[in-house]
C-alpha positions in Angstrom: -0.1 0.0 -0.1 2.2 2.9 -1.2 1.5 6.3 -2.2 1.1 5.9 -5.7 -1.8 4.0 -5.9 -4.4 6.9 -5.8 -5.7 5.8 -2.5 -5.7 7.7 1.0 -2.0 7.7 1.2 -1.8 9.3 -2.1 -4.6 12.1 -1.2 -2.7 12.7 2.2 0.7 13.0 0.3 -0.7 15.2 -2.1 -2.4 17.2 0.3 1.0 17.9 2.0 2.4 18.5 -1.3 0.1 21.4 -1.8 0.5 22.8 1.6 4.4 22.8 1.4 3.9 25.0 -1.8 5.3 22.1 -3.9 4.0 21.9 -7.6 1.5 19.0 -7.8 3.3 17.6 -10.9 6.7 17.2 -9.1 4.9 15.7 -6.0 3.0 13.2 -8.3 6.5 12.7 -9.9 8.1 12.2 -6.3 5.1 9.8 -5.4 5.8 7.6 -8.3 9.6 7.5 -8.1 9.2 6.4 -4.2 6.5 3.6 -5.5 8.8 2.3 -8.6 11.5 2.3 -6.4 9.7 -0.3 -4.1 9.4 2.3 -1.0 6.3 2.0 0.9 5.4 5.2 2.5 3.1 4.2 5.5 0.5 6.5 7.0 3.0 6.9 10.1 5.6 8.4 7.8 3.2 10.7 6.3 1.8 11.6 9.6 5.4 12.7 10.9 6.1 14.6 7.9 2.9 16.5 8.2 3.2 16.7 12.1 6.7 18.5 11.3 5.2 20.7 8.9 2.5 22.0 10.9 5.2 22.1 13.7 7.1 24.5 11.8 4.3 26.5 10.8 2.8 26.8 14.2 6.5 27.8 15.3 6.6 30.4 12.7 3.0 31.8 13.5 3.8 32.0 17.4 7.4 33.8 16.5 5.3 36.2 14.2 2.8 36.8 17.1 5.4 37.6 19.5 6.9 39.9 17.1 3.7 41.5 16.5 2.9 41.8 20.1 6.3 43.4 21.0 5.8 46.1 18.4 4.6 49.4 19.8 1.1 50.3 18.6 1.0 53.7 16.8 -0.4 56.4 18.8 -3.8 58.0 17.6 -3.1 61.5 17.3 -6.3 62.9 15.8 -9.4 62.2 13.9 -10.0 64.2 10.6 -13.5 63.8 9.0 -13.7 60.3 10.5 -10.3 59.1 9.3 -7.8 58.3 12.3 -4.7 59.6 11.9 -1.9 57.7 13.7 2.1 58.7 14.8 3.9 55.8 13.3 7.5 56.9 14.0 8.5 59.1 17.1 9.4 63.0 16.2 12.9 63.1 14.7 12.9 59.3 14.0 14.0 60.2 10.2 17.3 62.3 10.2 17.1 65.6 7.9 20.0 66.2 5.8 21.4 69.2 7.3 24.8 70.0 5.5 24.0 68.8 1.9 26.9 68.3 -0.5 26.3 69.1 -4.1 28.4 67.8 -7.2 27.9 69.1 -10.8 25.7 67.8 -13.3 28.7 66.0 -15.1 29.6 64.3 -11.7 26.0 63.5 -11.0 25.7 61.7 -14.5 28.0 59.0 -13.2 25.9 58.1 -10.3 22.2 58.7 -11.3 20.2 57.6 -14.3 19.5 60.0 -16.8 15.7 59.8 -16.0 16.2 59.7 -12.3 13.7 62.3 -10.7 14.8 65.1 -8.6 13.5 67.9 -6.8 14.9 71.3 -8.6 15.1 74.7 -7.0 16.3 77.9 -8.8 16.5 81.4 -7.0 18.2 84.5 -7.9 20.3 82.5 -10.5 21.5 79.7 -8.2 20.0 76.2 -9.2 20.1 73.2 -6.9 18.6 69.7 -7.7 17.8 67.1 -4.5 17.7 63.6 -5.6 14.1 62.2 -4.7 16.0 58.9 -4.0 18.1 60.5 -1.2 14.9 62.3 0.0 12.8 59.0 0.0 15.2 58.0 3.1 15.6 61.4 4.5 12.5 63.3 3.5 13.9 66.9 4.8 16.8 68.8 3.7 17.8 71.8 5.6 19.8 74.1 3.1 20.7 77.7 2.3 20.1 79.5 -1.0 21.9 82.7 -1.2 21.5 83.9 2.5 17.8 82.2 3.0 17.8 79.2 4.9 15.1 76.8 3.4 13.7 73.4 4.1 12.9 70.9 0.9 10.6 68.3 2.2 9.4 65.1 0.3 
């Protein structure tokens, strides 16, 4: 009574194959290979495999549950037109760029794609470009144009 006979053992084996995310055709091939080599996979073996897989899944779920329980819950800061607003990160958690370093367009072309988006600013003939890739990570640049302090926010 092997697993390749289409009976209950085959059904249990294929249930495990599906639960493990293995393609059914690969599972059928494995089942047939075991049967043609003379292996008999008994219910107890399949039960052990399934129990081990279930134990791994339960362990993973418990680990995720513990991690979720330890994560601080976001603070509700306001309700605006029925929508709850949460503070996800504490203040000053994302560092601003306070002393930006600029390079020439020629130098920037060595490090950036030609179509990479930037936020541009021109004031009194002075032009600056802020890489949105950098702003994604920092969100704010404290800078000066001429004698005027500015904040570039993304």
